[in-house]
N, C-alpha and C positions, 0 to 999 in steps of 0.2 A: 469497290475499293474502299469506301468509307466503312462498310461493315467489317471488313478484314482489320482495318486499322483500330475500330473500336474493340474488336474481340482481342487483338494484341494488346491493347492498352489495359483491358480489363484482366486479361491473364498475367500481365506484368504487376498490376497492383494487387491481385489476389494471391500472388505466389508466396507472399510472406505470411499469409493467414495461417493460423494453427488453432486447434481447439483450445477452449479455455482451460487454464489449469484448475483442477478440482481435486478435493481430497475426499476419499471414502471414509465416512464415520458411520459405523453401525447401519450399513447398507444404503446410506443416503449420501449423495454427493453435495459437498458444500464447496462454494467458490473460495479459492485460497486467500483472496484478498480480505475475506471476513475473518479468517484466523489472524491474519497479520493485523487487522484493526483491532481485534480483542487483545492481543498481546501488546500492541502499542498503548492501548488504554491503560493496561496494567503497569506498564513502565512508566506512563506518565503519572499515575497515582503514586508510584514509588518515588518519583522525583518530587511531587508534591510533599510526601511525608518526610523526605530528606530535607527538603526546603524548610518545612516547619521545625523539625528537630534542630537544624543547624542555624536557624534564624537568617535565612538568605532571602527573605521576602524583598528587601530592597534592592537586590541584584536583578530579580526576575519581574520586572515591570514593564508594561501594563499587562496584568495577568489575563486579560480577555484576548490578548494577542498571543502571548507565551504558551498557554496550554494548547491551543489549536495547532500552533507550529510545532510543538513537541510531539503531538500525536501524529502529525503528517510526517515528521522526521523519522520518528521511530517505525511507523508502518512502512514507509518507503525502504528504510534501511533493512527491516526484517524481510520484506519482499526480495530485495536483491540479494540477500545472504541465503535464503532457503528457496528461492525460486528463480535462479538464474536462467536466462534464455540466451 
């Protein structure tokens, strides 16, 4: 009886599992989160350049917190926009 219960729980827990999303680039498969991270890094650099040009440094402080948060925000937003599940 316990084995049947464990098997039922394992089946219920594994029912939502799906293969990892990957992108085929020149016959090699790369995880999609890698592309999201690269795009987010580019967007964060663009925010930094805009911040320097418009002298918004006093609004985005402390920088050691702001840039990792921006990178995370952009990467998760890109993930949700281009890889909805």
